[in-house]
C-alpha positions in Angstrom: -59.4 -33.5 -64.8 -59.5 -29.9 -64.3 -62.2 -27.9 -65.0 -61.6 -24.5 -66.5 -63.1 -21.5 -67.2 -61.4 -19.0 -68.9 -61.4 -15.0 -69.3 -63.4 -12.8 -71.4 -62.8 -13.0 -75.0 -62.4 -9.3 -75.2 -58.8 -8.2 -74.2 -59.1 -6.3 -70.7 -56.1 -4.3 -68.9 -57.2 -4.4 -65.8 -55.0 -1.6 -64.7 -57.6 1.1 -66.9 -60.2 -0.4 -64.7 -62.0 1.6 -62.1 -62.0 0.8 -58.7 -65.4 0.1 -57.2 -66.5 1.9 -54.1 -66.9 -1.5 -52.7 -65.1 -4.8 -53.1 -65.2 -8.3 -51.7 -62.2 -8.9 -49.8 -60.0 -12.1 -50.2 -58.0 -12.7 -46.7 -53.9 -13.5 -47.5 -51.8 -15.2 -44.9 -48.1 -15.9 -45.0 -47.4 -13.2 -48.2 -48.3 -9.5 -49.5 -49.5 -9.2 -52.8 -48.2 -5.9 -54.8 -49.1 -4.0 -57.3 -48.2 -5.0 -60.8 -47.5 -8.5 -59.8 -49.1 -11.5 -61.2 -49.0 -15.1 -60.0 -51.5 -18.1 -59.3 -53.2 -18.5 -55.8 -54.8 -21.8 -54.6 -57.7 -21.4 -52.8 -59.1 -24.1 -50.6 -61.5 -22.1 -47.8 -65.6 -22.3 -48.5 -65.7 -18.5 -47.9 -63.1 -17.7 -50.5 -64.2 -20.3 -53.3 -67.6 -18.4 -53.0 -65.7 -15.2 -52.9 -64.1 -16.2 -56.7 -67.2 -17.6 -57.9 -69.0 -14.8 -57.6 -66.2 -12.1 -58.6 -65.8 -14.6 -62.0 -69.5 -13.8 -63.0 -69.2 -9.9 -62.3 -66.1 -7.5 -62.9 -63.5 -9.8 -61.5 -62.3 -7.3 -59.4 -61.8 -8.0 -55.4 -59.2 -6.9 -52.7 -56.8 -8.7 -51.4 -55.3 -8.1 -48.1 -52.5 -9.5 -45.7 -53.7 -11.3 -42.6 -51.6 -10.8 -39.5 -52.5 -14.6 -38.3 -49.4 -16.9 -39.2 -50.1 -19.2 -42.0 -51.3 -22.7 -40.8 -52.2 -21.2 -37.0 -55.9 -21.3 -37.2 -58.1 -23.4 -39.3 -61.0 -20.5 -39.4 -60.7 -17.7 -42.5 -59.4 -14.5 -40.6 -61.9 -12.4 -39.4 -62.0 -8.2 -39.8 -59.7 -7.7 -36.6 -57.0 -9.9 -38.1 -56.6 -7.9 -41.5 -54.4 -5.4 -42.4 -55.8 -1.8 -43.7 -54.5 -1.5 -47.0 -54.4 -4.0 -49.6 -54.3 -4.4 -53.5 -56.7 -4.7 -55.9 -57.0 -7.8 -57.8 -58.0 -9.1 -61.5 -59.1 -12.5 -61.7 -57.4 -13.9 -65.5 -58.5 -17.7 -65.1 -59.8 -20.0 -62.9 -59.2 -23.7 -62.6 -60.7 -26.4 -60.5 -58.4 -29.5 -59.4 -59.9 -33.0 -58.3 -58.6 -32.2 -55.0 -61.4 -29.8 -54.4 -58.6 -26.7 -54.7 -59.4 -23.6 -57.0 -56.1 -22.7 -58.8 -56.5 -19.2 -59.9 -54.2 -16.8 -61.7 -54.4 -13.4 -60.5 -52.7 -9.8 -61.1 -52.4 -6.7 -58.8 -53.3 -3.3 -60.0 -53.7 -0.7 -57.8 -53.5 -0.3 -54.1 -56.7 0.3 -51.6 -57.5 1.0 -48.1 -60.4 -0.2 -46.1 -62.6 2.4 -45.0 -65.4 0.6 -43.7 -66.4 -3.6 -43.5 -70.1 -4.0 -44.9 -70.8 -7.7 -45.0 -69.1 -11.0 -43.3 -71.1 -13.7 -45.2 -70.9 -15.6 -47.3 -67.4 -13.8 -47.3 -66.1 -10.3 -46.1 -67.2 -7.2 -48.3 -65.7 -3.6 -47.4 -66.2 -0.1 -48.5 -62.5 1.0 -50.2 -60.6 3.7 -51.4 -57.5 3.9 -53.5 -54.7 4.7 -52.6 -52.9 7.1 -55.0 -49.1 5.8 -56.2 -48.1 9.0 -57.8 -44.9 9.5 -60.2 -42.6 12.1 -59.5 -40.0 13.3 -62.0 -37.1 13.7 -59.5 -33.1 13.2 -59.5 -33.0 11.5 -56.4 -35.7 8.8 -57.3 -33.8 8.5 -60.6 -30.6 7.7 -58.8 -32.4 5.3 -56.3 -33.5 3.9 -58.8 -30.5 3.2 -60.5 -29.2 1.6 -57.5 -31.4 -0.3 -56.8 -31.6 -1.9 -60.4 -27.6 -2.1 -59.8 -27.5 -3.8 -56.2 -30.2 -6.3 -57.2 -28.3 -7.0 -60.5 -25.2 -8.1 -57.9 -28.1 -9.9 -55.7 -28.9 -12.2 -58.1 -25.5 -13.1 -59.4 -24.7 -13.9 -55.9 -27.8 -15.9 -55.0 -29.9 -18.5 -56.5 -32.5 -16.0 -57.8 -33.7 -16.3 -61.7 -31.5 -14.3 -64.0 -34.6 -13.6 -65.5 -36.0 -11.2 -63.1 -32.8 -8.8 -63.9 -34.2 -8.3 -67.5 -37.5 -7.9 -65.6 -36.9 -5.3 -62.9 -34.5 -3.1 -65.9 -37.4 -3.3 -68.5 -40.0 -1.8 -65.7 -40.9 1.9 -66.0 -43.2 2.6 -62.9 -40.7 3.1 -60.1 -43.5 1.5 -58.2 -43.0 -1.8 -59.8 -39.5 -1.9 -59.4 -39.6 -1.2 -55.6 -42.5 -3.9 -54.6 -40.8 -6.5 -57.6 -37.4 -6.2 -55.4 -38.7 -6.4 -52.6 -40.8 -9.3 -52.7 -37.1 -11.2 -53.8 -35.7 -10.0 -50.6 -37.3 -12.7 -48.3 -38.7 -10.1 -45.7 -40.9 -10.5 -42.7 -44.6 -10.1 -43.5 -44.8 -6.9 -41.3 -41.7 -5.2 -43.4 -43.5 -6.1 -46.8 -46.9 -4.8 -45.5 -45.0 -1.7 -44.1 -43.7 -1.2 -47.9 -47.0 -1.3 -49.3 -48.6 1.0 -47.0 -45.8 3.7 -47.9 -47.2 6.4 -50.4 -44.4 8.5 -51.2 -42.0 7.0 -54.0 -38.7 8.4 -52.5 -39.6 7.3 -49.1 -40.6 3.8 -50.7 -37.5 3.7 -52.9 -35.2 4.4 -49.6 -36.2 1.7 -47.8 -36.2 -0.7 -50.1 -32.6 0.4 -50.9 -32.0 -0.4 -47.1 -33.8 -3.7 -46.8 -31.8 -4.6 -50.3 -28.0 -3.3 -49.0 -29.1 -5.8 -45.5 -29.8 -8.8 -47.9 -26.6 -8.1 -49.8 -24.5 -8.2 -46.7 -26.3 -11.5 -45.6 -25.7 -13.3 -48.8 -22.1 -12.1 -48.9 -21.1 -13.7 -45.3 -22.9 -16.2 -46.2 -20.3 -16.9 -49.1 -17.9 -16.0 -46.9 -18.8 -18.9 -44.5 -19.2 -21.4 -46.8 -15.9 -20.5 -48.3 -14.2 -21.3 -45.1 -16.1 -24.6 -44.4 -15.2 -25.5 -47.6 -11.6 -24.9 -47.2 -11.9 -26.3 -43.6 -13.3 -29.3 -44.8 -10.5 -29.7 -47.2 -7.7 -29.1 -45.2 -9.3 -31.8 -43.0 -9.9 -34.3 -45.7 -6.3 -33.7 -46.6 -5.2 -34.0 -43.1 -7.2 -37.6 -42.8 -5.7 -39.3 -45.8 -2.4 -37.8 -44.8 -2.5 -39.7 -41.5 -3.9 -43.0 -43.0 -0.5 -42.6 -45.1 1.1 -42.1 -42.1 -0.3 -44.7 -40.4 0.1 -47.1 -43.1 3.4 -45.9 -43.6 4.9 -46.8 -39.7 2.8 -49.9 -39.8 5.1 -51.0 -42.9 8.2 -49.9 -41.0 7.3 -51.3 -37.7 7.2 -48.1 -35.7 4.0 -47.0 -33.5 4.2 -49.3 -31.0 6.0 -46.8 -28.5 3.0 -44.4 -28.4 0.6 -48.0 -27.5 3.6 -48.3 -24.7 3.1 -45.2 -23.5 -0.3 -45.3 -23.2 -0.3 -49.0 -21.2 2.4 -47.0 -18.6 0.0 -44.2 -17.9 -3.4 -46.9 -17.6 -0.9 -48.8 -15.0 0.0 -45.6 -13.1 -3.9 -44.8 -12.7 -4.5 -48.0 -11.7 -1.8 -48.2 -8.9 -1.8 -44.5 -7.9 -4.1 -44.2 -5.0 -6.6 -41.0 -6.3 -10.1 -39.2 -5.0 -13.3 -40.9 -7.1 -13.3 -38.0 -9.0 -9.7 -38.0 -10.0 -9.8 -41.5 -11.3 -13.0 -40.8 -13.4 -11.0 -38.1 -14.8 -7.7 -39.7 -15.2 -9.3 -42.3 -17.1 -11.7 -40.3 -19.5 -8.8 -38.1 -20.2 -6.5 -41.5 -21.2 -9.4 -42.8 -23.5 -9.4 -39.2 -25.2 -5.3 -39.4 -25.5 -5.6 -42.7 -27.0 -7.7 -41.4 -29.9 -5.5 -38.5 -30.5 -2.8 -38.3 -32.7 0.9 -38.0 -31.1 2.2 -35.6 -33.2 -0.9 -33.6 -32.8 -0.7 -30.3 -30.3 -3.7 -31.8 -28.4 -1.9 -34.8 -27.4 0.8 -33.1 -25.4 -1.7 -30.7 -23.6 -3.6 -33.9 -22.8 -0.2 -35.8 -21.8 0.7 -32.7 -19.6 -2.8 -32.4 -17.7 -2.7 -36.5 -17.0 0.9 -36.0 -15.7 -0.4 -33.5 -13.5 -3.0 -35.8 -12.2 -0.5 -38.5 -12.0 2.2 -36.1 -9.8 -0.4 -35.1 -7.0 -0.4 -36.1 -3.6 -4.0 -36.8 -3.2 -3.9 -39.6 -0.3 -0.1 -39.0 0.2 0.3 -37.6 4.1 3.2 -37.3 6.3 3.1 -38.9 10.0 2.8 -35.8 12.5 5.4 -35.9 15.2 3.4 -35.2 18.5 5.6 -35.0 21.1 5.1 -31.8 23.1 8.2 -32.1 25.3 10.5 -32.5 22.2 8.2 -29.8 20.1 9.2 -27.3 22.7 12.5 -28.0 23.1 13.0 -27.4 19.0 11.1 -24.4 18.7 13.4 -22.9 22.1 16.3 -24.1 19.9 15.4 -22.3 16.7 13.8 -19.2 18.4 14.4 -17.2 21.5 11.7 -15.6 23.3 8.3 -15.6 21.6 6.2 -17.2 24.2 2.6 -16.6 23.0 3.2 -17.8 19.6 5.5 -20.9 20.7 2.2 -21.5 23.4 -0.3 -21.4 20.7 1.6 -24.2 18.6 1.8 -26.8 21.2 -1.8 -26.0 22.2 -2.3 -26.9 18.5 -0.5 -30.1 19.0 -1.9 -31.5 22.3 -5.2 -31.0 20.5 -4.2 -32.6 17.3 -2.9 -35.3 19.8 -6.1 -36.1 20.9 -8.2 -35.2 17.9 -6.4 -36.1 14.7 -9.2 -34.8 11.8 -9.3 -31.5 13.8 -9.1 -28.8 10.8 -5.2 -27.0 10.8 -5.8 -23.4 12.0 -4.9 -20.8 10.0 -2.4 -18.6 12.0 -1.4 -14.9 10.7 1.7 -13.7 12.3 1.8 -10.4 12.1 4.8 -7.5 13.4 7.3 -6.2 12.3 10.2 -6.8 9.8 12.7 -9.1 11.1 11.3 -10.8 14.2 11.2 -14.3 12.9 8.2 -14.6 11.1 9.4 -16.8 8.2 11.8 -18.9 9.8 9.1 -19.3 12.8 6.9 -21.2 9.9 9.7 -23.3 8.9 10.2 -24.3 12.8 6.7 -25.2 13.0 7.1 -27.4 10.0 10.1 -29.1 11.6 8.4 -29.9 14.8 5.6 -31.2 13.2 7.6 -33.4 10.7 5.8 -32.1 7.7 7.1 -31.0 4.5 7.5 -27.2 4.8 6.1 -24.8 1.5 6.9 -21.0 1.0 4.6 -18.9 -0.9 5.6 -15.5 -1.5 2.3 -13.3 -2.2 4.4 -9.8 -2.5 2.9 -7.7 -5.5 1.0 -10.9 -6.9 -2.0 -9.3 -8.8 -3.2 -12.2 -10.8 -6.0 -14.8 -9.4 -4.8 -17.2 -11.2 -1.5 -17.4 -9.4 -3.5 -18.5 -6.8 -6.4 -20.8 -9.0 -4.3 -21.4 -12.1 -5.4 -20.9 -16.1 -7.9 -22.6 -17.7 -6.7 -25.4 -19.9 -8.4 -23.7 -23.3 -5.0 -21.2 -22.6 -1.8 -22.0 -24.6 0.9 -23.3 -21.8 -1.8 -23.2 -19.2 -0.4 -24.4 -15.7 -2.4 -25.1 -12.0 -1.9 -22.3 -9.5 1.1 -21.9 -6.8 -1.4 -24.3 -4.4 -1.4 -27.0 -6.6 2.4 -26.5 -8.0 3.7 -26.5 -4.1 1.8 -29.5 -3.4 3.3 -31.2 -6.1 6.4 -30.3 -4.9 5.6 -31.1 -1.3 4.9 -35.1 -2.2 2.6 -34.9 0.7 -1.2 -33.0 1.0 -0.7 -31.9 4.7 2.1 -29.7 4.2 3.0 -26.4 6.1 2.0 -23.5 3.8 3.7 -20.2 4.8 1.6 -17.2 2.7 4.7 -14.3 3.1 3.5 -10.9 2.7 0.1 -11.4 2.9 -0.8 -7.7 3.4 1.1 -6.8 0.0 -1.1 -8.5 -2.5 -2.7 -6.2 -5.4 -5.6 -6.6 -7.6 -6.0 -5.2 -11.1 -7.9 -6.5 -14.4 -7.1 -9.9 -14.2 -8.6 -10.2 -10.6 -8.0 -10.1 -7.0 -5.8 -12.7 -5.6 -7.5 -11.9 -1.8 -10.6 -13.0 -3.2 -9.4 -16.1 -4.6 -7.5 -17.2 -0.5 -10.8 -16.8 0.8 -11.5 -20.5 0.0 -7.9 -21.3 0.3 -8.3 -20.3 4.0 -11.7 -21.8 4.9 -11.4 -24.6 7.0 -15.2 -25.1 6.0 -14.5 -24.6 2.2 -11.3 -25.5 1.7 -11.8 -29.5 1.2 -13.1 -28.8 -1.8 -10.4 -26.5 -3.5 -10.5 -26.6 -7.0 -7.9 -25.4 -9.2 -8.8 -24.1 -13.0 -6.1 -26.3 -14.7 -7.4 -29.4 -13.1 -11.2 -28.6 -12.9 -11.0 -31.5 -9.8 -11.9 -30.9 -5.9 -8.6 -31.2 -4.2 -9.0 -31.5 -0.1 -6.7 -28.8 1.4 -8.1 -29.4 4.7 -5.3 -31.5 5.8 -2.8 -28.6 5.1 -1.6 -25.9 8.1 -1.5 -22.7 6.6 0.2 -19.8 7.9 0.4 -16.1 6.9 2.7 -13.4 7.4 2.1 -9.8 7.7 3.8 -6.6 8.8 0.4 -4.7 9.0 -3.0 -5.6 9.5 -5.0 -2.8 8.0 -4.4 -3.7 4.2 -5.3 -7.0 4.4 -9.0 -7.1 3.0 -11.9 -7.8 6.3 -13.4 -10.8 5.0 -9.7 -12.7 4.3 -8.3 -11.4 7.8 -11.6 -12.5 9.1 -10.6 -16.6 8.5 -7.3 -15.9 10.2 -6.2 -16.2 13.8 -4.0 -13.3 14.3 -0.8 -13.3 16.3 0.8 -10.5 16.8 4.9 -10.4 17.3 6.4 -7.7 18.6 9.8 -6.1 18.4 12.9 -7.6 20.4 14.2 -6.1 23.6 17.8 -5.1 23.7 18.6 -8.1 25.9 16.6 -10.6 23.6 18.7 -9.4 20.6 22.1 -10.0 22.6 20.9 -13.4 23.4 19.7 -14.4 19.4 23.2 -12.6 18.6 25.1 -14.7 20.4 22.8 -17.7 19.8 22.1 -18.1 16.5 23.6 -15.1 14.4 26.9 -15.2 15.0 27.5 -18.8 14.5 25.6 -18.7 11.5 27.9 -15.7 10.0 31.2 -17.5 10.9 30.2 -20.7 9.5 28.9 -18.8 6.3 32.3 -17.0 6.4 34.2 -20.0 6.9 35.5 -18.7 10.0 35.5 -20.5 13.8 35.1 -19.4 17.1 39.2 -19.7 17.1 39.5 -17.4 14.3 36.9 -14.6 15.7 35.3 -13.3 19.1 33.0 -10.8 19.6 32.4 -10.4 23.3 28.7 -9.6 24.8 29.9 -6.3 25.6 30.3 -5.8 21.5 27.1 -7.3 20.8 25.5 -4.6 23.3 27.2 -1.8 21.7 26.6 -3.2 17.9 22.8 -3.0 18.9 22.5 0.8 20.5 25.0 2.5 18.2 24.6 0.5 15.0 21.1 -0.7 14.5 17.9 1.0 15.3 15.2 -1.8 14.1 12.4 -4.3 15.6 13.7 -7.2 14.2 17.6 -8.4 14.2 18.2 -8.0 10.4 20.2 -5.0 10.3 22.1 -6.4 13.6 22.6 -9.6 11.3 24.1 -7.4 8.2 26.5 -5.7 10.8 27.9 -9.2 12.4 28.3 -10.3 8.8 30.3 -7.2 7.9 32.6 -7.7 11.1 33.4 -11.6 9.9 34.2 -10.0 6.1 36.4 -7.9 7.7 37.7 -10.6 9.8 38.2 -12.9 6.3 40.0 -10.5 4.4 42.6 -9.9 7.3 43.0 -14.0 7.2 43.1 -14.3 3.4 46.0 -11.9 3.9 47.9 -14.2 6.0 47.2 -12.8 9.6 46.8 -15.9 11.9 46.1 -14.7 15.4 42.7 -15.0 16.7 40.5 -11.3 16.5 38.8 -10.5 19.4 36.2 -7.4 18.8 36.1 -5.0 21.8 33.4 -2.1 21.5 36.1 0.2 20.6 37.2 -2.0 17.6 33.8 -1.5 16.2 34.9 1.9 14.5 37.1 0.0 12.4 35.1 -2.3 11.3 31.8 -0.4 10.5 32.7 2.7 10.8 31.4 6.0 13.1 28.2 5.6 15.2 25.3 5.2 13.7 22.6 6.3 16.4 23.3 7.9 19.7 21.1 8.3 22.6 18.2 10.5 21.6 17.5 11.5 25.0 21.0 12.8 25.5 20.9 14.5 22.0 18.2 17.2 23.2 18.5 20.3 24.7 15.6 20.0 27.5 13.4 22.7 28.6 9.6 23.9 28.7 7.6 23.4 25.2 9.4 19.6 24.8 7.3 16.4 25.8 8.1 12.6 24.8 5.8 10.8 23.0 5.9 7.1 21.5 4.9 6.7 18.6 4.0 2.6 16.6 5.4 2.2 12.9 5.1 -0.8 10.6 9.0 -1.3 11.8 8.3 -1.1 15.4 7.9 1.3 17.9 9.6 4.7 18.4 9.9 7.6 20.6 8.6 10.8 19.1 9.7 14.2 20.6 6.6 17.0 20.3 8.5 20.7 20.8 6.2 23.8 21.2 7.0 27.5 21.1 5.4 30.6 21.7 5.9 34.2 20.5 4.3 37.6 20.0 0.9 37.1 18.2 -2.8 37.3 17.9 -3.8 33.4 18.8 -2.5 31.1 15.8 -1.4 27.9 16.1 1.5 26.5 13.4 1.8 22.8 12.8 4.8 21.4 10.9 6.8 18.2 10.7 4.8 17.0 7.9 1.5 16.0 10.2 -1.1 14.1 8.7 -4.9 15.0 9.4 -5.5 13.3 12.7 -2.2 14.7 14.0 -3.0 18.2 13.1 -6.4 17.6 14.4 -5.5 16.0 17.7 -3.0 19.6 18.1 -6.3 21.5 17.6 -8.4 19.8 20.0 -5.0 20.0 22.5 -5.1 23.7 22.6 -9.0 24.1 22.5 -9.0 21.9 25.9 -6.1 24.1 27.3 -8.3 27.2 26.3 -11.1 26.0 27.7 -9.8 24.9 31.1 -7.4 27.6 31.4 -8.7 28.3 34.8 -8.3 25.2 36.0 -4.6 25.1 34.6 -3.6 28.6 36.4 -3.5 30.3 32.8 -4.4 33.8 32.4 -7.2 33.6 29.7 -6.0 36.9 28.0 -2.7 35.6 27.3 -3.9 33.4 24.2 -4.7 36.5 22.0 -1.8 38.2 22.3 0.7 34.7 21.3 1.1 32.5 18.6 1.8 28.8 19.3 4.1 27.0 17.0 4.0 22.8 17.1 6.8 20.8 15.4 7.3 16.9 15.4 11.4 16.5 14.1 12.3 14.3 11.4 9.8 16.7 9.5 10.3 14.8 6.3 9.0 11.7 7.4 5.0 11.9 7.8 3.5 11.5 10.4 -0.3 10.8 11.8 -2.1 9.3 13.9 -4.5 10.3 17.7 -1.8 8.6 19.8 0.3 12.2 20.4 -2.7 13.6 22.0 -1.6 14.0 25.6 1.7 14.6 24.9 0.6 17.8 22.3 -1.5 18.9 25.2 1.7 18.7 27.9 4.0 20.3 25.4 1.3 22.9 25.3 0.7 23.3 28.9 4.6 23.2 29.3 5.3 26.2 27.0 2.7 28.4 28.0 3.2 28.5 31.7 6.8 28.1 31.6 7.4 24.9 33.2 9.5 21.9 31.9 8.0 18.5 31.0 9.7 15.3 32.8 12.6 14.0 30.9 12.2 10.4 32.3 8.4 10.0 31.3 7.2 8.8 27.9 3.5 9.6 26.6 0.6 8.4 24.3 -2.9 8.2 24.2 -5.6 10.1 22.3 -7.7 13.0 24.2 -11.1 14.2 23.7 -12.6 17.9 24.4 -13.7 17.2 27.8 -10.0 15.8 28.7 -10.7 12.0 28.5 -7.9 9.8 27.7 -8.3 7.0 24.9 -6.9 3.9 24.2 -4.5 3.5 21.5 -2.8 1.0 19.5 0.7 -0.6 19.2 1.4 -0.5 23.0 3.8 -3.4 23.1 5.9 -2.2 20.3 5.9 1.7 22.3 7.2 0.2 25.2 10.2 -1.4 23.6 10.5 1.6 22.4 10.6 3.8 25.5 13.1 1.0 27.1 15.5 1.0 24.2 15.9 5.2 24.7 16.6 4.5 28.3 13.1 5.8 29.3 11.0 3.7 32.1 8.1 5.4 33.1 5.2 5.3 30.9 1.9 7.3 31.0 -0.5 5.3 29.0 -4.6 5.5 28.5 -6.1 3.1 31.2 -7.7 0.8 28.8 -4.8 -0.1 27.6 -3.4 -1.5 31.0 -4.9 -5.4 29.8 -2.2 -4.7 26.6 0.8 -4.1 29.0 -0.3 -7.3 31.1 0.3 -9.1 27.5 4.2 -8.0 27.6 6.3 -10.7 28.9 7.2 -9.7 32.5 10.7 -9.8 32.6 10.5 -6.7 30.0 8.0 -5.0 32.6 10.3 -5.7 35.4 11.6 -2.2 37.1 9.0 -0.1 34.7 6.5 2.6 36.1 3.0 2.4 34.3 0.8 5.5 35.1 -2.8 5.0 33.9 -4.4 8.4 33.9 -8.2 8.9 33.3 -8.1 12.7 32.5 -5.6 15.0 30.9 -5.4 16.9 33.9 -4.0 13.4 36.0 -1.6 13.1 33.1 -0.5 16.4 33.5 -0.1 16.0 37.2 2.3 13.4 36.3 4.4 14.7 33.1 5.2 18.2 34.1 7.9 18.8 36.9 7.3 20.0 40.3 8.5 23.8 40.8 10.0 22.5 43.8 12.0 19.9 41.8 13.0 22.1 39.0 
C-alpha cells in the first residue's frame, strides 16, 4: 500500500514564488533537471528522504544540482566537491511512499540558481544561492533559431521513436528557454553537455548551441536509418540467395548432377595426401580444402580458393635436382662455353668443391658486374648446366612494384604470387639457379621498393623462411643459388649490395674477342642463317679487322651483329643462285658492312705541346681520353670546355693551382701566369664527363703547353691529384688498361695504390706492357714529358 500526501489545498503557481536566500540541496546522479520540466523522482538515500520530509512541511522548495559522479559508482551521497555550481529550483507537488521504502515525488523545475556558499552538510546539504536570470529578448535571430529548432525537432520525432506528442508540446511553449531545454532533454546528450546548456545564460547562444546538437543528432539518426536499410537489403538478398541455392541443389539432385564437385574435392584431397609438402603448407592446404568444400561452385570465392590450392600443390616444396659435382667435367664445360673469365670460373669451381665436401652449405649470392656484352647472363646459364640445375632468369630492369617480388595479397581481384614463386613453379625444383638480371636498374615509386623486397630473398640467413604475400606460407629458398648481374654497382642500394659477393668482369682484349668470334660467334651465326663452312669462311685476319675497324666495345654484342650482317649478305647471294664458297677477306668488309667506322685514335691526332692521353672508365668499358690545352694572351684566366662535370672541373683547377705553386720547381716564370689565359678542352664535347681520374693528365697537358714541351705519344695516364702533389688511386683500372691496349699504347702511368688492381689483370694481357707507379706529380711529369734531347 502506498502512503500519499497531497499538495496544499490552495493551488500554487511555483514559477511565481520567490527564491529564498538559502535552499536544501538535492544531488542528482545521471541526469540534469531543466526549468519548465516536471516529472517524478525516486528518492532512496536517508539524507534525501529527510530533505523531502522537511521541505514538505515548509515552502516545498529545494535546489536540484547534478553530480559529476556517474550513477551507481558510489553508494554514498555526492559531497560538495562532487556537485556542479548551477542547478534548478524544484517545487515538490506530491509525495508517495512505496512498500520498498522508496519515496516517489513529483517535482517541477522553476528557475536556475547558482550555489554561492554551502551552509550545512548534515543531515543534508544546504547552501546560500542566487538566482540565475533567464532574460527574454525579442530579436529576429532568436525567432529564426526558435523556428528552425521546432522544424528540425519535428523531423527528428518522425525519424526516431520519440513520442509524437512532443511536437505539439514544443509548438505550444512560448518561452524560448523552455523550448531549448525540452528539445535538449530528448537528444541523449552526455551529462557534461547537458550541464553546459543549463549554465548558458544568453538565449541566443543557448539556441545556437541546441541547434548544433540537434543537427548532429539528426545526422546520426539519418545515418542509422541508411545502415538499417542497407542491412535489411543485404539480409533480403542473402535469404533470397539461400533459398535459390537450396532449390538449385534440389534440382541438381533430381537431375543426378552435383557429383562432379564431390569428385573434384576428392581428387584434391588425394593430391594433398600424395604431395610432399612442408608442415605449414600441408596444414594450410587442408584448411583451404575444407573451406572449398563448403563453398558453392557457382560462387566467385570458389575459383579463388581453387586457384590458391593449385598453387600450393604445384610448387616444389621438397623436390630437388641432384647436383653434378664432377670438378673436372665442370671445368671443361665452363671452358667450352666461355673463353677467358678465369676469375669467375675459379670462384664457381671453388663453390662446387666446398659443396662436394659439405652438402648443406648455403648457396652464395654472386653479383657479376661488368659492361654489357661480356657474357654475364650466359655465364649464369653455364653455371646451371655445369651443376645440373634448372635455370631461371628474372629480368629486373625497370621493375618498380614490390608485388613483382613478393606477390599480391589474395584480397585483390586477380592476385598472383610474385616472380620468385612463379619461377619456382616453372622450374619444378626448389634448388634452381636464379639469375636476377640487371639488378642495378631496379626502380621504386608509390608501389614500394623492389630492392627492399630482395633483401630477404638474397640473405642466406633469412631466405629459408621467405613468405610470399599471396601464399602467406613460408618457402625455403636456402637451396637456391642466386646470381645477380649489373653494369654498375653505384645504383645498387647499400644493404642489397652488402648481401652479394661482387665479381667484376672486365672487357675483352682484342685477342679474346677474336678467339670468342672464331669459337662461338661465327658457328652460332652460320647455324642461325642456315649456312655451313662450305658456304662461308671468315679468316682470323678479317675478324681482327672487324674488331678494330667496325666495333668499339667492351663486350662482343656488336661484333656478333657485324658477323650476322656478313652472313645475311652471303645468304642473300646463295638465295639468288650463287654456289661457290665465299671467303671474306679484310678488303671485302666494305662490300658487306660499308666504310670503316672507327680509326686508330692516336693516328687521328696532330701531336704537339698541350696534348695528353688520359684513361677513363664508362659503364660500357674503358676508353682513352685526350686532354687538349692551349694558351693565349690574357690575364690568368682558365676556361674549361667539353661538358665536364663539377669534379673534373675541380681537377683542372687543382692542376693549375699546383703548377702555380710549384712554378720554380717546374722551371716556369711565375710572372707568365698573369699574361696568359689557359683553355682546357676534352674532345667529344657532347658527351658528359666527370670524375677525378684525369688529374695527372690535366697537369701534364698544362705543364706541356706552358713550357712548350710535348707529352710522350706512347704513354697514357690516370690518377687523382692533390694540391700537395700526391697521386691518389682511382677505379676501373682493368677497363682502362684494356682501352690503352686497344689504342696501341703499351706504357702506362698509374697511381701506386692501384698496383694491386694491375696484378688481377691476366698475365697474358700484362705481358709487354710497362707500368709506372709515380708517388708524386713531379715523378709522373718526368715520365710523361719528352726530354728536350728527344724532341
